[in-house]
C-alpha positions as CSV (number, residue, x, y, z in Angstrom):
1,M,38.7,148.6,-39.7
2,L,36.6,145.5,-39.3
3,S,37.9,142.2,-40.5
4,K,35.8,140.3,-43.1
5,K,34.7,137.7,-40.5
6,K,33.5,140.5,-38.0
7,H,31.9,142.3,-40.9
8,F,30.0,139.2,-41.9
9,K,28.8,138.7,-38.3
10,T,27.6,142.3,-38.0
11,I,25.5,142.0,-41.2
12,Y,24.2,138.6,-40.0
13,Y,22.9,140.0,-36.7
14,L,21.4,143.1,-38.4
15,L,19.4,140.7,-40.7
16,I,18.2,138.7,-37.7
17,L,17.0,141.9,-35.9
18,I,15.2,143.2,-39.0
19,L,13.6,139.8,-39.5
20,L,12.3,139.8,-35.9
21,Q,11.0,143.3,-36.2
22,C,9.2,142.4,-39.3
23,C,7.7,139.3,-37.7
24,S,6.6,141.3,-34.7
25,S,5.1,144.0,-36.9
26,D,3.3,141.4,-39.0
27,D,1.9,139.7,-35.9
28,S,0.6,143.0,-34.6
29,N,-0.9,144.0,-38.0
30,N,-2.5,140.6,-38.3
31,L,-4.2,141.0,-34.9
32,V,-5.5,144.4,-35.9
33,E,-6.7,143.2,-39.3
34,K,-8.6,140.3,-37.7
35,D,-10.3,142.5,-35.1
36,T,-14.0,143.1,-35.9
37,T,-15.3,143.8,-32.4
38,P,-16.1,147.4,-31.6
39,P,-15.3,148.9,-28.2
40,S,-17.8,148.4,-25.4
41,I,-19.2,151.4,-23.6
42,N,-19.7,149.9,-20.2
43,S,-21.1,152.9,-18.3
44,F,-21.0,156.7,-18.2
45,T,-22.3,159.6,-16.2
46,I,-23.4,163.1,-17.4
47,N,-23.1,165.7,-14.6
48,N,-23.2,162.9,-12.1
49,V,-26.4,161.3,-13.6
50,S,-25.8,157.7,-14.5
51,G,-26.5,156.7,-18.1
52,N,-28.7,153.9,-16.8
53,N,-30.9,156.3,-14.9
54,I,-31.5,158.9,-17.7
55,N,-35.3,158.9,-18.3
56,T,-35.8,162.6,-18.9
57,P,-33.6,165.4,-20.3
58,I,-30.7,166.4,-18.1
59,L,-30.7,170.0,-16.9
60,I,-27.3,171.6,-17.4
61,S,-26.0,175.0,-16.6
62,T,-22.7,176.2,-18.1
63,T,-20.6,173.0,-17.9
64,L,-21.1,169.5,-19.3
65,E,-19.2,166.8,-17.3
66,L,-18.8,163.3,-18.5
67,D,-17.1,160.2,-17.0
68,I,-16.9,157.2,-19.3
69,D,-15.9,153.6,-18.7
70,I,-15.0,151.8,-21.9
71,T,-13.1,148.7,-22.9
72,D,-11.8,146.9,-26.0
73,D,-9.9,143.7,-26.6
74,L,-7.1,145.5,-28.4
75,G,-7.4,148.9,-26.7
76,V,-9.5,152.1,-27.1
77,T,-7.7,154.7,-29.3
78,T,-10.2,157.6,-29.3
79,I,-13.3,158.9,-27.5
80,E,-15.3,161.6,-29.2
81,I,-18.1,163.8,-27.7
82,F,-20.8,165.3,-30.0
83,I,-23.2,168.1,-29.1
84,D,-26.0,168.4,-31.6
85,A,-24.1,166.0,-33.9
86,I,-21.0,168.3,-33.9
87,K,-17.8,167.0,-32.4
88,V,-16.8,169.2,-29.5
89,A,-14.1,167.2,-27.7
90,N,-12.0,164.1,-28.0
91,N,-9.5,162.1,-25.8
92,T,-7.0,159.4,-26.7
93,T,-5.8,158.3,-23.3
94,P,-7.7,157.2,-20.2
95,P,-9.2,158.2,-17.9
96,F,-11.9,159.3,-20.3
97,N,-13.3,162.3,-18.3
98,F,-14.5,165.4,-19.9
99,S,-15.5,168.9,-18.7
100,I,-16.9,171.0,-21.6
101,D,-18.0,174.6,-21.4
102,V,-21.5,175.0,-22.8
103,S,-22.0,178.6,-21.8
104,Q,-22.0,179.7,-25.4
105,Y,-24.9,177.5,-26.3
106,N,-28.4,178.9,-26.4
107,S,-30.6,177.8,-23.6
108,G,-32.9,175.1,-24.6
109,N,-33.0,171.5,-25.8
110,H,-29.8,169.9,-27.1
111,S,-28.3,166.4,-27.5
112,V,-25.1,164.6,-26.6
113,R,-23.6,161.6,-28.2
114,I,-20.5,159.5,-27.2
115,K,-18.5,157.7,-29.8
116,A,-15.5,155.3,-29.3
117,Y,-12.9,153.9,-31.7
118,D,-10.3,151.0,-31.5
119,A,-7.1,150.5,-33.4
120,A,-8.9,148.5,-36.2
121,G,-11.3,151.4,-36.8
122,N,-14.2,149.6,-35.2
123,F,-16.5,152.0,-33.3
124,S,-19.5,152.1,-31.1
125,S,-21.8,154.9,-30.2
126,T,-24.5,155.8,-27.7
127,K,-27.9,157.1,-28.8
128,D,-28.5,160.8,-28.7
129,I,-28.9,161.8,-25.0
130,A,-31.3,164.7,-24.4
131,I,-30.0,167.6,-22.4
132,I,-31.5,171.1,-21.5
133,I,-29.0,173.9,-21.3
134,D,-30.0,176.8,-19.0
135,N,-27.1,179.3,-18.7
136,T,-29.1,181.2,-16.2
137,L,-28.8,178.4,-13.6
138,P,-26.0,178.1,-11.2
139,A,-23.4,175.5,-12.3
140,I,-22.3,172.9,-9.8
141,T,-19.0,171.4,-11.0
142,N,-15.7,169.7,-9.9
143,V,-17.5,167.5,-7.4
144,S,-15.0,165.4,-5.5
145,I,-17.3,162.5,-4.7
146,R,-18.3,160.9,-7.9
147,N,-21.6,159.1,-8.5
148,E,-21.7,155.5,-7.2
149,S,-18.7,156.1,-4.9
150,I,-18.3,153.8,-1.8
151,L,-17.7,155.7,1.4
152,A,-16.7,154.6,4.9
153,G,-16.1,156.1,8.2
154,N,-16.6,159.7,9.5
155,I,-14.1,161.6,7.2
156,N,-15.3,161.9,3.6
157,I,-14.7,165.5,2.3
158,L,-17.2,166.6,-0.3
159,S,-15.8,169.6,-2.3
160,F,-17.2,171.3,-5.4
161,K,-17.5,174.6,-7.2
162,V,-20.5,176.7,-7.8
163,S,-20.6,179.4,-10.6
164,D,-23.3,181.7,-11.9
165,D,-23.7,185.0,-13.8
166,K,-25.3,186.3,-10.7
167,D,-24.3,186.1,-7.1
168,I,-24.8,182.7,-5.3
169,S,-27.1,183.4,-2.3
170,S,-26.9,179.9,-0.7
171,V,-25.9,176.3,-1.2
172,A,-27.6,173.5,0.8
173,I,-26.3,170.0,1.2
174,S,-28.5,167.1,2.3
175,V,-28.0,163.4,2.8
176,D,-31.2,161.3,2.3
177,N,-33.3,164.5,2.4
178,V,-31.8,165.6,5.7
179,T,-29.9,168.9,5.5
180,I,-26.4,168.6,6.9
181,A,-25.0,172.0,5.8
182,T,-25.9,175.4,4.4
183,I,-23.1,177.3,2.8
184,T,-23.1,181.1,2.2
185,D,-19.4,181.9,2.3
186,K,-18.4,180.1,-0.9
187,N,-16.3,177.6,1.1
188,Y,-17.7,174.5,-0.6
189,N,-16.3,171.8,1.6
190,V,-18.5,169.5,3.6
191,N,-17.7,166.3,5.5
192,I,-20.0,163.3,4.9
193,A,-19.9,161.1,8.0
194,T,-21.2,157.6,7.3
195,S,-20.8,155.7,10.5
196,N,-24.4,156.4,11.6
197,L,-25.7,155.4,8.2
198,N,-26.9,151.9,7.4
199,D,-24.7,150.1,4.9
200,G,-26.1,150.5,1.5
201,R,-27.2,153.1,-1.0
202,H,-27.7,156.8,-0.1
203,N,-28.1,160.1,-1.8
204,I,-26.3,163.4,-1.4
205,E,-28.2,166.4,-2.8
206,I,-26.5,169.8,-3.5
207,I,-29.0,172.7,-4.1
208,A,-27.5,176.0,-5.2
209,S,-29.6,179.2,-5.4
210,D,-28.6,182.6,-6.9
211,S,-29.8,186.1,-6.3
212,N,-32.5,185.7,-9.0
213,N,-33.9,182.7,-7.2
214,K,-32.6,180.4,-9.9
215,I,-32.0,177.0,-8.4
216,A,-29.7,174.2,-9.6
217,K,-29.7,170.7,-8.1
218,L,-27.1,167.9,-8.3
219,T,-27.8,164.4,-6.9
220,I,-24.9,162.1,-6.1
221,S,-25.7,158.5,-5.3
222,F,-23.2,156.7,-3.0
223,I,-22.8,153.5,-1.0
224,A,-22.0,153.5,2.7
225,D,-19.9,150.6,3.7
226,N,-18.7,150.4,7.4
227,T,-18.8,146.7,7.7
228,G,-15.9,144.3,7.2
229,P,-16.0,141.3,5.0
230,K,-18.2,138.4,5.9
231,I,-16.0,135.4,7.0
232,T,-17.2,131.8,6.5
233,I,-15.2,128.9,7.8
234,D,-16.7,125.4,7.0
235,A,-13.7,123.3,8.1
236,I,-14.4,123.4,11.9
237,N,-17.2,124.2,14.3
238,E,-17.2,125.9,17.7
239,G,-16.0,123.5,20.4
240,E,-14.7,120.9,18.0
241,T,-11.8,118.6,18.8
242,I,-9.2,118.6,16.1
243,S,-7.2,115.5,15.8
244,E,-6.0,115.3,12.3
245,I,-4.8,117.6,9.5
246,I,-7.7,119.8,8.3
247,Q,-7.9,121.8,5.2
248,F,-9.2,125.4,5.6
249,E,-10.8,127.1,2.6
250,P,-11.8,130.5,4.0
251,K,-14.7,132.2,2.1
252,L,-14.8,136.0,2.3
253,S,-17.5,138.2,0.8
254,D,-18.2,141.9,0.9
255,E,-21.3,143.3,-0.6
256,F,-19.8,146.6,-1.6
257,S,-16.0,146.6,-1.3
258,E,-13.0,144.6,-2.5
259,I,-11.3,142.2,-0.1
260,N,-7.9,143.5,1.0
261,S,-6.4,141.0,3.5
262,L,-7.0,138.1,5.8
263,E,-5.0,137.3,8.9
264,V,-5.3,133.9,10.6
265,L,-4.2,133.5,14.3
266,Y,-4.0,130.4,16.4
267,R,-3.5,130.8,20.1
268,N,-2.9,134.5,19.4
269,E,0.0,133.8,17.0
270,R,-0.2,134.5,13.3
271,I,-0.1,131.3,11.2
272,H,-1.2,132.8,7.8
273,F,-1.6,136.2,6.2
274,F,-3.1,136.8,2.8
275,E,-2.9,140.1,0.9
276,N,-4.6,141.8,-2.0
277,G,-7.6,139.5,-1.9
278,A,-5.5,136.5,-2.9
279,I,-6.9,134.1,-0.3
280,T,-6.0,130.4,-0.8
281,A,-6.6,127.2,1.0
282,F,-4.2,126.1,3.8
283,S,-3.8,123.2,6.1
284,F,-3.6,122.9,9.9
285,N,-1.8,120.0,11.5
286,P,-2.7,119.6,15.2
287,D,0.4,117.5,15.7
288,D,2.5,120.7,15.4
289,Y,0.9,122.0,18.7
290,T,0.6,120.7,22.2
291,S,-2.8,119.1,23.0
292,G,-5.3,121.3,24.7
293,D,-7.6,124.3,24.2
294,G,-7.0,126.7,21.3
295,R,-8.7,129.5,19.5
296,F,-8.6,130.4,15.8
297,T,-9.0,134.1,15.0
298,F,-9.7,135.2,11.5
299,I,-9.3,139.0,10.8
300,A,-10.5,140.2,7.5
301,K,-10.1,143.7,6.1
302,D,-11.7,145.3,3.0
303,A,-10.4,148.0,0.7
304,L,-11.9,150.7,2.9
305,D,-10.1,149.3,6.0
306,N,-13.3,148.0,7.5
307,V,-12.4,145.1,9.7
308,S,-14.3,142.0,10.7
309,E,-13.2,139.2,13.1
310,L,-14.3,135.6,13.6
311,S,-13.2,133.5,16.6
312,I,-13.7,129.7,16.9
313,N,-12.7,127.9,20.1
314,T,-11.4,124.4,19.6
315,K,-9.3,121.7,21.2
316,T,-6.4,119.9,19.6
317,T,-5.5,116.3,20.4
318,Q,-3.6,113.5,18.8
319,V,-5.3,110.5,17.3
320,L,-3.7,107.2,18.2
321,I,-5.9,105.0,16.0
322,R,-9.3,105.0,14.3
323,L,-11.5,101.9,14.4
324,K,-14.1,100.9,11.8
325,I,-16.7,98.8,13.5
326,P,-18.9,96.4,11.6
327,Q,-22.7,96.6,12.3
328,D,-22.9,93.1,13.8
329,Y,-19.8,93.6,16.0
330,L,-21.9,93.3,19.2
331,S,-23.5,89.9,19.0
332,T,-26.4,88.9,21.2
333,N,-24.1,86.9,23.6
334,I,-22.1,90.0,24.5
335,M,-23.0,91.8,27.7
336,K,-20.5,94.7,27.6
337,S,-17.6,95.7,25.3
338,W,-14.7,98.2,25.4
339,V,-11.6,99.1,23.6
340,F,-8.7,100.8,25.3
341,A,-5.2,102.0,24.4
342,S,-2.1,101.5,26.5
343,K,1.5,102.6,26.4
344,S,4.2,100.1,25.7
345,D,4.7,99.6,29.5
346,G,1.0,98.6,29.8
347,S,-0.2,101.8,31.5
348,P,-3.6,103.0,30.2
349,I,-4.0,106.0,27.8
350,S,-7.7,106.2,26.8
351,I,-10.8,104.0,26.7
352,V,-14.1,103.9,24.8
353,K,-17.1,101.8,25.6
354,I,-18.4,100.1,22.4
355,E,-22.2,100.6,22.2
356,S,-24.7,99.1,19.7
357,G,-24.8,101.0,16.4
358,M,-21.3,102.4,16.6
359,T,-19.4,102.3,13.4
360,D,-16.5,104.6,14.0
361,I,-14.3,104.9,17.2
362,V,-11.3,107.1,17.7
363,L,-8.8,106.6,20.5
364,Y,-6.9,109.8,21.4
365,A,-3.5,110.4,23.1
366,T,-3.5,112.3,26.3
367,E,-0.1,113.7,25.6
368,K,2.0,114.1,22.4
369,I,3.7,111.0,21.1
370,D,6.2,110.6,18.3
371,D,5.6,108.8,15.1
372,S,7.9,106.0,16.1
373,E,6.5,105.6,19.7
374,N,4.8,102.2,20.2
375,F,1.4,101.7,21.9
376,M,-1.1,98.8,22.1
377,I,-4.9,98.5,21.8
378,T,-7.0,96.0,23.7
379,F,-10.5,94.7,22.9
380,Y,-12.3,93.5,26.0
381,E,-15.8,92.1,26.2
382,I,-17.8,90.3,28.8
383,E,-20.2,87.6,27.6
384,N,-23.6,87.0,29.1
385,S,-22.2,84.1,31.0
386,G,-19.6,86.3,32.6
387,F,-16.7,85.0,30.6
388,N,-14.0,87.5,29.8
389,R,-12.7,87.6,26.3
390,I,-9.7,89.8,25.6
391,S,-7.5,90.6,22.6
392,T,-4.5,92.9,22.4
393,I,-2.6,94.1,19.4
394,Q,0.8,95.5,20.3
395,N,3.6,97.5,18.7
396,L,1.4,100.0,16.9
397,T,2.2,103.6,16.0
398,I,0.1,106.6,15.1
399,T,0.8,106.0,11.4
400,S,0.7,102.2,11.4
401,P,-2.0,101.3,10.9
402,G,-3.7,104.7,11.4
403,T,-7.1,103.0,10.8
404,L,-8.0,99.5,11.8
405,H,-11.0,97.7,10.2
406,L,-12.5,95.0,12.4
407,A,-13.9,91.8,11.0
408,P,-17.6,91.2,11.0
409,R,-18.5,88.9,13.9
410,N,-21.0,86.6,12.3
411,T,-20.7,86.4,8.5
412,F,-22.9,83.3,8.4
413,S,-26.1,82.3,10.3
414,E,-27.8,79.0,10.5
415,E,-30.5,78.3,7.8
416,S,-31.5,74.7,8.4
417,E,-30.4,71.5,10.2
418,T,-31.4,68.1,8.8
419,S,-30.7,64.6,10.0
420,Y,-30.2,61.9,7.4
421,T,-30.1,58.1,7.6
422,M,-26.8,56.4,7.3
423,N,-26.5,52.9,5.7
424,G,-23.5,50.5,5.4
425,F,-21.0,52.3,7.6
426,S,-19.0,50.5,10.3
427,A,-18.3,51.8,13.8
428,N,-14.7,52.7,12.7
429,D,-15.8,54.7,9.7
430,I,-15.5,58.4,10.1
431,V,-18.0,60.5,8.0
432,K,-17.5,64.2,7.6
433,S,-18.9,67.1,5.6
434,Q,-17.5,70.7,6.0
435,G,-17.5,73.7,3.7
436,V,-17.6,77.5,3.9
437,D,-21.4,77.5,4.3
438,Y,-22.2,74.0,5.6
439,K,-21.0,71.5,8.2
440,G,-22.0,67.9,9.1
441,I,-21.2,65.4,11.8
442,K,-21.9,61.8,12.5
443,A,-24.3,61.4,15.4
444,N,-24.8,57.8,16.4
445,D,-26.4,56.1,13.3
446,R,-27.5,59.3,11.6
447,F,-25.8,62.3,9.9
448,K,-26.7,65.8,11.0
449,L,-26.1,68.4,8.3
450,T,-26.3,72.2,9.0
451,L,-26.7,74.7,6.1
452,M,-25.7,78.3,6.6
453,R,-26.8,81.6,5.0
454,P,-25.7,83.3,2.8
455,Q,-25.2,80.3,0.5
456,K,-21.8,80.3,-1.2
457,T,-21.5,76.8,-2.6
458,N,-23.6,74.9,-5.1
459,Q,-22.4,71.4,-4.0
460,I,-21.8,69.6,-0.7
461,Y,-18.8,67.4,-0.2
462,F,-19.0,64.2,2.0
463,Y,-16.0,62.0,2.7
464,T,-15.4,58.9,4.9
465,Y,-12.4,56.8,5.9
466,D,-11.6,54.0,8.3
467,N,-10.2,55.6,11.5
468,N,-7.4,52.9,11.6
469,A,-6.2,53.6,8.0
470,P,-7.4,57.0,6.8
471,E,-4.9,57.3,4.0
472,T,-5.9,54.0,2.2
473,S,-9.7,53.9,3.0
474,Y,-10.6,57.4,1.8
475,R,-13.8,57.7,-0.3
476,Y,-16.1,60.7,-1.1
477,Q,-19.4,61.8,-2.5
478,F,-19.9,65.2,-4.1
479,L,-23.6,66.2,-4.4
480,N,-25.4,69.1,-6.0
481,R,-27.5,71.3,-3.8
482,P,-30.3,71.2,-2.7
483,I,-30.4,67.8,-1.0
484,G,-33.9,66.5,-0.4
485,N,-35.2,65.4,3.0
486,S,-35.5,61.8,1.8
487,F,-31.8,61.6,1.0
488,A,-29.8,58.9,2.8
489,L,-26.0,58.5,3.1
490,N,-25.2,55.0,1.7
491,S,-21.7,53.7,2.0
492,T,-21.9,52.2,-1.5
493,A,-22.5,55.6,-3.0
494,F,-19.0,56.8,-1.9
495,G,-16.1,56.2,-4.3
496,D,-12.4,56.9,-4.8
497,Q,-12.3,58.0,-8.4
498,N,-9.5,60.4,-9.1
499,V,-8.1,59.8,-5.6
500,V,-4.3,59.3,-5.4
501,L,-2.0,58.3,-2.5
502,N,0.7,60.9,-1.9
503,N,3.5,61.2,0.7
504,F,5.3,63.8,2.7
505,V,8.1,63.9,5.3
506,L,8.0,66.0,8.4
507,Q,11.6,66.5,9.6
508,S,12.2,65.6,13.2
509,Y,8.9,63.7,13.5
510,F,9.3,60.6,15.6
511,P,6.4,58.1,15.0
512,E,4.8,56.5,18.1
513,V,6.6,59.1,20.3
514,D,5.5,62.6,19.1
515,L,1.9,63.6,18.6
516,Q,0.6,62.5,15.2
517,P,0.6,65.3,12.7
518,I,-2.9,66.4,11.6
519,L,-3.3,67.2,7.9
520,S,-6.3,69.2,6.6
521,I,-6.8,69.7,2.8
522,F,-9.3,72.2,1.3
523,G,-10.5,72.2,-2.3
524,Y,-11.6,75.1,-4.5
525,T,-13.5,74.5,-7.7
526,N,-12.0,77.5,-9.4
527,Q,-9.7,80.4,-8.8
528,N,-12.5,82.8,-8.0
529,D,-13.7,80.5,-5.2
530,Y,-10.1,80.5,-3.8
531,S,-10.0,84.3,-3.9
532,N,-13.3,84.4,-1.9
533,N,-12.4,81.5,0.4
534,V,-15.3,79.3,-0.9
535,Y,-13.9,76.0,0.1
536,H,-14.8,72.3,0.6
537,E,-12.9,70.4,3.2
538,L,-11.6,67.3,1.4
539,F,-9.7,65.7,4.3
540,N,-8.9,66.2,7.9
541,S,-7.2,63.5,10.1
542,A,-4.3,62.6,12.2
543,L,-1.7,60.6,10.3
544,T,1.3,58.5,11.1
545,S,4.0,56.6,9.3
546,K,4.0,52.9,8.9
547,N,7.7,53.0,9.7
548,T,8.8,53.9,13.2
549,D,12.0,55.5,12.2
550,I,12.4,59.3,12.6
551,N,11.8,61.3,9.4
552,S,9.8,58.5,7.9
553,S,7.4,59.1,5.0
554,I,3.7,59.7,5.8
555,S,1.0,58.9,3.3
556,Y,-2.3,60.8,2.7
557,P,-5.2,60.6,0.1
558,L,-5.7,63.4,-2.4
559,H,-8.8,64.0,-4.5
560,T,-7.2,65.5,-7.7
561,T,-10.1,67.1,-9.6
562,F,-10.2,70.5,-7.8
563,E,-8.6,73.4,-9.5
564,T,-6.9,75.0,-6.4
565,Y,-6.0,73.7,-3.0
566,K,-5.0,74.8,0.5
567,H,-3.7,72.7,3.3
568,R,-2.8,72.9,7.0
569,L,-0.3,70.7,8.8
570,V,-0.3,70.7,12.6
571,S,2.3,68.8,14.7
572,K,3.3,69.1,18.4
573,D,5.2,72.4,18.0
574,Y,4.7,73.4,14.3
575,I,1.9,74.6,12.2
576,T,2.0,75.6,8.5
577,E,-0.9,76.6,6.2
578,R,-0.1,76.9,2.5
579,K,-1.7,77.3,-0.8
580,G,-1.6,74.2,-2.9
581,I,-1.3,70.5,-2.1
582,P,1.0,69.3,0.7
583,L,4.7,69.5,0.2
584,T,6.9,66.5,-0.1
585,N,9.1,67.7,2.7
586,Y,8.6,70.0,5.7
587,S,11.5,71.4,7.7
588,K,10.8,73.4,10.8
589,P,12.3,76.9,11.2
590,N,15.5,77.1,13.2
591,W,14.0,79.1,16.0
592,D,13.7,78.7,19.7
593,I,10.6,79.7,21.7
594,D,9.9,78.9,25.4
595,Y,8.0,80.3,28.3
596,D,10.0,81.5,31.3
597,T,8.1,83.2,34.1
598,S,5.1,85.4,34.8
599,S,5.4,88.4,37.2
600,G,2.8,91.1,37.5
601,N,2.0,92.3,34.0
602,T,5.1,90.8,32.4
603,I,5.5,87.5,30.7
604,K,9.1,86.5,30.4
605,I,9.9,84.4,27.3
606,V,13.0,83.0,25.6
607,T,13.1,83.3,21.8
608,S,15.7,83.2,19.0
609,G,15.8,83.5,15.2
610,T,15.7,86.4,12.8
611,T,13.2,85.3,10.1
612,H,10.0,85.3,12.2
613,S,8.0,88.6,12.4
614,V,4.8,88.0,14.3
615,G,4.5,86.7,17.8
616,R,1.3,85.6,19.6
617,L,0.6,84.8,23.2
618,W,-2.5,83.1,24.5
619,L,-3.4,83.4,28.2
620,K,-6.2,81.2,29.5
621,N,-7.1,79.8,32.9
622,E,-6.9,76.0,32.8
623,Y,-9.5,75.4,35.4
624,S,-12.7,77.4,35.9
625,I,-12.7,79.6,39.0
626,E,-16.0,81.4,38.6
627,P,-17.7,82.6,35.4
628,Y,-16.7,86.2,36.1
629,Y,-13.1,85.3,36.6
630,D,-12.6,83.0,33.6
631,Y,-10.7,84.5,30.7
632,S,-9.1,84.0,27.3
633,W,-6.6,86.6,26.3
634,T,-4.7,86.7,23.0
635,L,-1.8,89.1,22.3
636,V,-0.2,89.8,18.9
637,Y,3.2,91.5,19.0
638,D,6.4,92.2,17.1
639,S,8.5,89.1,17.7
640,Q,11.7,90.8,16.7
641,K,11.2,93.7,19.2
642,N,9.8,91.5,22.0
643,K,12.2,88.7,22.3
644,S,12.5,88.4,26.0
645,E,9.2,89.6,27.4
646,V,5.6,90.4,26.6
647,I,3.8,93.2,28.5
648,I,0.2,92.7,29.6
649,P,-1.7,95.9,29.5
650,K,-3.3,97.1,32.7
651,F,-7.0,97.7,32.9
652,P,-8.0,101.4,33.0
653,D,-9.5,102.8,36.2
654,E,-12.8,103.3,34.3
655,L,-13.3,99.5,34.6
656,S,-12.5,99.4,38.4
657,D,-16.1,98.4,39.3
658,L,-15.8,95.2,37.4
659,N,-15.0,91.9,39.2
660,F,-12.3,91.0,36.7
661,Y,-10.5,94.3,37.2
662,K,-9.9,93.6,40.9
663,F,-9.1,90.0,40.1
664,S,-6.5,90.9,37.5
665,L,-4.5,93.1,39.9
666,D,-3.0,90.1,41.7
667,L,-3.6,87.5,39.0
668,F,-0.9,85.0,38.0
669,W,-1.5,84.8,34.2
670,Q,-1.6,81.2,32.9
671,T,0.1,80.7,29.5
672,E,-1.8,78.4,27.1
673,Q,0.3,78.9,24.0
674,L,3.3,80.9,22.7
675,E,3.9,81.3,19.0
676,L,6.4,82.7,16.4
677,S,5.3,83.1,12.8
678,R,6.6,84.1,9.4
679,Y,4.7,84.8,6.2
680,Q,5.7,84.8,2.6
681,N,5.8,88.4,1.1
682,I,5.5,89.9,4.6
683,S,9.0,91.1,5.6
684,N,8.3,92.4,9.2
685,Y,5.7,93.1,11.8
686,N,4.9,96.6,10.5
687,D,4.3,95.0,7.1
688,Y,1.9,92.5,8.7
689,V,0.0,95.3,10.4
690,N,-0.6,97.3,7.2
691,K,-1.1,94.4,4.8
692,V,-3.3,92.2,7.0
693,L,-4.6,93.8,10.2
694,K,-5.3,97.3,8.8
695,N,-8.0,96.4,6.4
696,N,-9.1,93.0,7.9
697,V,-7.5,91.1,5.1
698,N,-6.9,87.3,5.3
699,Y,-3.2,86.7,5.2
700,D,-3.6,84.5,2.1
701,K,-4.5,87.6,0.1
702,V,-0.9,88.7,0.3
703,S,1.0,85.5,1.2
704,D,0.9,81.9,-0.1
705,F,1.9,80.4,3.2
706,V,2.5,80.9,6.9
707,E,4.5,78.7,9.2
708,S,4.7,78.9,13.0
709,L,6.7,77.4,15.8
710,Y,4.9,76.9,19.1
711,H,5.4,76.4,22.8
712,V,2.5,74.6,24.5
713,P,3.0,73.8,28.2
714,D,1.1,70.6,27.9
715,F,2.9,68.3,25.4
716,R,-0.2,66.3,25.0
717,K,-2.1,69.2,23.4
718,Y,-1.9,70.3,19.8
719,P,-1.3,74.0,19.2
720,V,-4.3,76.1,18.1
721,F,-4.3,78.2,14.9
722,L,-4.8,81.6,16.7
723,K,-6.7,84.5,15.4
724,D,-5.6,88.1,15.9
725,V,-8.8,89.3,17.5
726,F,-10.9,87.1,19.8
727,N,-9.7,83.6,19.3
C-alpha cells in the first residue's frame, strides 16, 4: 500500500504529464488551425508524359499510370484521382504513385483530375487533363526507367510489360530514333548504354504492335550524365609558389547530378575528404611541409559515381619577411639597391634586387626554420658617387615582424630658397631658423631661408643668441607665413617676451674637461602638431656651467608659450630625447659598453646592464679610400642577446661582381659608434620591432622618451642620433 507521501507524488507527476500532453496537443491544433496554405502539386506524369508537356490528349490503352510530386508545410494527408469527375483512387502515404485499370471504360475521350489535401483541410487541384482511352491498343506498363531519369554508364536495364487483347507481334525500342532492339519473345528487358551518348537530354521510344496492327507508343525522356562534377579552385594557380596559409573554398558544380564527395590530396596523401555534398572551406599551411615541389589533386564524385579530377602543380616555401616599399624609395642619387636575408651566423639566405616601381618584396627561406630561429635582413645601396650605404636589422623571426614597412625616402622637397638682409647682428651672434618644413642659416651678412613642400607650418621661428652666453642672450621672432622678398632680419625685432631661464644637472658632467652637453628644444603649437611631428626648433646650442665643479647646474633659455615640447640632450657618452621641457636632473644608466676587437665578420664588444633593449653599431671608414670602397653601415640588434659580439652579415654571391664585395672579404671593419638604448613602454627588443620597426612608426608614438649610452672611439666627437635604416 502506498504511503500518503508517495501517493501525493504519483498524483503530482500524473498531473504534470497530462498538462504536457494537453499543451502539446494544443500547440499542434493551433498550427493546424492557423494553416491556410494548400498543398503544392509540383509535378506529375501520366503514362510517362510530363504534366508540363501535355498539349494534346494522352492516348491510353488499359492502364492509367500516375507519378505525383507534392509538398505541404504541414504534410499531405490524401491524394485523390478522378476520372470523368468520379473518384477512382486515393492514397494517404507517399510515394504517390498510381496504376489504375481503365479497361472497363469505353474507348473515347475522358478526363483526369488530381486533388490533394493537407491536415487543415486545405486542398489544391489540377485542371481536367484530356485523355483518350483505346482498349484495343497494346498497353505498355511497369516501365522501370521513369521519365526524366538520369542515367550513366553502360548498364541501365529498361524493363516493362506489354499487354493486349490480341497477341503482341513485336516491340521495338529506339534511342534518339535509332533502333537498339526488337523484341518478339516477350522478354521485355533492354540495356540502355549511355557512354557513347553526349551528356544531356535523350529519348527512349517503345513501340508495341499487336496482331491487328494496332500500335502503342511510349516515350521516356532521360538525361545521360557520364561526366564528373566540374571543379573550380580559385585559391592557387598552376606553378604558383605557396609561402603562407591559404584558404581553399572548392566550388563543385554538376549540371545533372548531385555532388557526392570530394577528396583532396597533396603529394599523393589525403589531406581532406568531404562526403554527401557537404563541402566546406579549409586552410593549407605550407609550414607543415618541407619546401619544394608539390601537387594538389582534387577528386570529385557525383551521385552516379562519375569522377572528375583536377591537378595543380605548386611549390611550397617559407616566407622570412615581407617588405612594403614606398614609391619614392629609390631616389635619383641611388645607382643600385638590394635587400638580402642572412642567418644569425651571417651566412646568406636569399636576396632580391630592388627595382623602380616595386612596392612589395618577399624574402624566402631556402630551408625550414622554426618560429624562434633568428635571422637578419640587410639593405644595401650604391650611390651614384660609388659610396656604399648599408643597414642591417638583426634578431628577427618569421613572426616578428612578419611584414616590415619602410619609411618614405624623401617626405619633403625644396620649394624655394630666399636670401634676406640682416641688420644689427654682431659677429658673435648666432641666428637660426629650423622647422619641420623650413630651415635657415646665417651666411656671412645675409640669412638664407629654404622652404620645403608640402607645407606643414603656418609660421616661421627665428632665434638668436650670443655664442659666448647662449643661455642669457636668447631672443626670438615668430612670423606668419608667407614672408615677402623685401623682408629683412633686424636685431631690434627680436625679443625675449615669455622667455625664462631654467636649469638642469647632468650627473657626472665635469665642466671644462668633458665635452659640453648640447641641448635642443622643439616647440609644438598644439597637441595635434606634436602627434604629426610639426615642430619649430626653439633652441640648439652647446652649454656649460658657470661653476667648474662636477655635477654643477647648467642654465638654458625656454620660450614658454608653446603647448607641447620635446628636447634632446647630447653629451660625450649619453643621449636622451624626451617629450616635454628638460628635466631638472639627468642620471646616466648604470650600463657598460665598449668596443673590443674586430675579426672577420665578428665585432667583439663588452656590455653590461639589464634594462637596455636595443643595440646599435655604426661602421664607417674614417678616411676615404676610393669612392667604391667607402661605406657607412648601421646595425640594429637585440642588446640583451648580443652582449659580447655583433655578427656582420656576409654579402651573397649574387653580388660577387661588385668592387665592394671583393673588398669586404678581407676588410677590417672600423667602428664609428656603439650604442645601448632603452625606451619607455618598450620592454624588450621584440617589442621594439613590432611597435616601432614593423609599421615604420616613430618611437615617440609609443614612448615618451629614449635614453642611450654610447661608446665613441674618438672622445672629441659627439655621438650621433642613429636611425634604424640608412643613417
